[in-house]
Structure formats: C-alpha cells, structure tokens
N, C-alpha and C positions, 0 to 999 in steps of 0.2 A: 503789061497793059497800062497806058497812061490814062489818068483821069482827065476830065474836061478842064479842070483847073490847071493841071500840069501842061496840057496841050496849049491853052491860051497863054500860059507863062512862057512856054517855049517859043511861040510866035512873037511875043513881045520882046523877049530879052535874049534870044539867040539859042545856041546849042544846048540840048539837054542830054545828059548821059543816062542811058537806060540802066536800071538796077541789075539786070541779069545779062552780062556781068555789070556790076556797078561802075567799074572802071575798065580800062582797056585790058585785054586778056594778058598782055605782058606784065602789067602792074599786078593783076590778080595772081599770076604765076609767081611773080617775085614775092608777093606777100605770103604765098603758101610754101615756097621753097627757096629759102635764103641762099642755098648753095647754087641754085640756078641763077641767082642775081649777079654772079660774076666773081665772087670772092672764093678762091679755091680753098682757103684755110678755114672757112666758116663751116660749122657743122650744125645740123638741126638740133635744137635743144630738146632735152628730155621733158616730158610733161612736168610742169612745176608751177607753183604760185609762190612768188618771192615777196617777202615783207618789204613794202616800199621804204620803210625806215632804214633798211639795210643798204640802200643805194642813195638815199636822200639825206645828206648831212644836216639839213634843216630839221629833219625829223628826229635827230639824236637828242633825247632828253633822258633824264633819270627815270627808272621804272616807276617811281612814285608820282612823277609828273605825267606819265602816259595814261590815257584813259584805258579802261578795260576794253578788250576787243569784243565787239558786238557783231553778230552775223549780218546785220543790216548796214553796218558802217565800216566793215573790215575791207580796206583797200589793199590790193595786191598787184604786183607787176606780173602780167601773164604773157607767155610766149604767143606772139601773133599766129604762129602755125597751129596752135591748139584751139583757136577760136573759129567758129563757123557762123555764117549769117543765119538770121531767123527768116522763116517764110512768111511771117505775119507782120513784118515791119510796115507801119503805115506809109512810110516814104518808099515809093517804088522807083523813083527816078532821082538821080543826082546829077547836077550840072558839073561837068568836068572842070570848067574854069574855076568854080568855087571850091572844088576839092583841091585843085592845085594851089589856090590861095591859102586854104587851111593847112595844107602840107607845108607850105613855106613858113607859115606862122608857127607850126609845130617844130620845124627845124630851128627856129630862132628862140622860142619860148618853152617848148615842150608841150605835153598834153596837159592843159590846165584843169580840165574836169574829167574824172574817170568815166569810162563807159560802164555799163551794167551788163553782167552776164549771169547765166545760170549753168550749173554743171550738166554735162551731157556726155554719156558714154566715157570716152577717154579724153575729153576736152571740155569746151565751154561753148554756149550758144549766146549770141548777142541778144540782149533784151532791148537796150537802147544805146545809142552812140555809134551807129554803123558808119556815119560820115567821118567821125573821129578815127574809127578803126581803119578805114580805107586811106584817109589822109596820113595817118601814122605809117602805114605801109609804104605809101608814096614817098614819105619823108625819109625812109630807110630805117625806121625803128625796128627792133626785133621784139621789144616788149612794150606793153601798154598798161597804164594803171587801170584797174577794173574793180568795181564793187561786185562781189560774188554773192548772189542771193538764191536761196532755194525757193522757186516759184512754180506753181502749177501753170499749165498752158493758159488758162483764163487770167491768172494774176499777171503773167508775163505780157500777155496781149494788152491788158489794162494799163500796165506800167509803160509799155511802148507808146500807146496812144496818148497817155497823159504827158509824157516827156516831149512828145512831138507836136503838142498843140500850139 
C-alpha cells in the first residue's frame, strides 16, 4: 500500500516500483537463487558470515592495529541468499530506475555502507539497507557487507525508522 507521499511522488517523477516484490520477480529470483541466474558452475553458498578483512586487502593490518570486535560494529560479508526482507521497513516502495542507478554504482564502486541485519532462524533479516540489498543483487553480487546486531522487534523497528529519516 502506497502512502500519500509516495503516490504524489509517483505522479511527479514517474514510475514507482512496489516493495512486494521490491524489484521484478526475475531479479528477486536471481537474488534468492544464484544457480537460476544462469551460471551452471555456481553453487548456493552455505550459511556463513565472512570477516570482511579476509577479502579486503585495505583491511589488512597487524593484530595490534585492529580494534577489538564489538557486536555493534562488527561488519561481515553475508551471503545474499541468507538474508530476508523485514515486514516493518518504513520504505514500502522503491523506484526501479533509482535501484538500477544504485546497482550500477555498486558495480563500479562496491557497497560503500554496510546494511544492518539481525539473526533469524537460519539466516538474517534486514533492519535497514534494503535498497542496497536489492541493488547489490541486481549488480550480481553474491555477498554484501552487513552489520549484524542482536535487536528486539521494537529496537529493529526504531533503527529502521531512524536510518530512513
């Protein structure tokens, strides 16, 4: 359901992509199943959280130079297939053209700001950063940098609202 603000925005500036699904079904399917994306040698990754320093040569420093890991600031690379959307995200609609622009930016520069997730069952739920999540999937990424936080429903909703002001 679009808000009045989203409706007026849609009339002024063009097409609005509805959140459910937030992108085309083909893109959503590709984000959920990399094997279906067309690469026969790709296999779905096992549930994992990878230390971003392991794949980022800039992050290579001596142990004495590295800050201690804190639950609030520990950024990991997460498999996109293990992340699900939140039902309480304040953004309900995404413009497809702006998602495509963000996807192109991610192809060129990577994800510059990690998304935030919280653990759920056998994966993670997005707290904030859903546009980055969808754009990363559209850009063909398999992993995304994410801040993992243990949050209650109320805390997650507050964080999502604050991030999207």
